[in-house]
N, C-alpha and C positions, 0 to 999 in steps of 0.2 A: 188906654191909648198909649201909643209909642212916643217916647220922648226923643229929643234930638240925639242923645247918646246911642239909642238903639238904631237909629237911621245911619249914623256915622259908622257904627260897627258893621251894619249890613253892607254899606258901600265899601268899606275896607276889605271885608271878606270876599265880596264879588270881585274887587280889583285884584286881590291876591290870586284867587282862582283863575281869573281872566288872564293875568300875567303868566301863570304857570302854563295854561293852555296855549297861549301865544308863543311862549318859549319852546314848548314841545313841537309846535308847528314849524317854527323856524329851524330847529335842529333836524327835524325829519326832511324838510326841503333841502337843507344843505347836504344831508346824507344822500338824498336822491340825486342831487346835482353831482356829487362826488362819484357816485356809482355810474352815472351817465358819462361823465368825463373819462372814467377808467375804461368803460366799455368802448368809447370812441378811440381811446389810445390803443387798446388791444385790437380794435378793428383795423387800424392802420398797420398793425403788425401781422395781420392775417388771421386773427382769432375773432370769430363772431359768436357772441353769447346771446342766447334767446331763452325763452321759457322752456323750450323742449330740450335744450342742452347746448353743447359747444360744437361749433364747426370750425375746422382748420383749413385755411386756404394754402395750398402749396403751389410752388411754381415748377415743380419737377415731377415727372412721372417715373415710377420705378419700372425698369425693364427686367428681362430675365437675368442678365448679368448681376444686377444689384441684388436680386433675391438669392442667387447662388452665392455671392460674396457674403451676404448676411448669414446664410445657412452655414457656410464654412467657418465663419468666425464663431458662431455658436457652438459648432462641433469641436473646434479647437479649444474653446474655453471649457467645455465639458470634459474633454480628455485631460486637460491640464489640471482641472479640479479633482479628478479621480486619483486614486492611489492604488498601486498594485504591489504585491509582495514580490521582491526580486527573486527569492528562492523558490517560489511556488509552493507546492504541497510539502516539500521536504523540510522547509524551514518552519520552526514553531512560531506562532504569532506573538509570543511573549519574549522573543529574543531581543536582547538589548545590547548596547555598546559595552557594558561592563562584563557581559558574559563571554566576550570575545577573548582571544588569546592576547598576550602582551604585545605581539607584533602588530596586530590590527587595532588594538585599543589606542595606541599612540598616533594613529592616523596613517601608519604605513600599511601598504597593501602587501599581503604575503605573496611570496614568489612560489606559486604552485608548481610551475614547470621545473624549477630547480630541485625541489623536493622530489618530484615525481621521477626526474631523470636520475638523481642520485640514488634513490631507492631502487629504481629499475636497473641501473647499471650495476649495483652491488648484487642484485639477484641473478643477473645474467653471467657473472664471473664465476 
């Protein structure tokens, strides 16, 4: 036969497990309410979340000009991101600033025309 200590232990165990289940139910309800309030907040901003996915409500339709502008912006970004060698096939890909002459290494551009004219004028005399 069970004595009074066994019955109290059983009641305490049931109360603890019952309290844990009740706490889990309360937490899940509060999480559901938080999710619902977040969905309502997003719905007022034009975002509708369902089980199938997300739908976005916009107030503006894109016309041809908007598509052309977006395409041009993308093209300009792609061109700006690309790099081309200035010298083409004549310049080696490993050319660096240190391999340039002292005139160009200091940031000064060489005066090609002066050299060409002086060497050309000395040959014509």
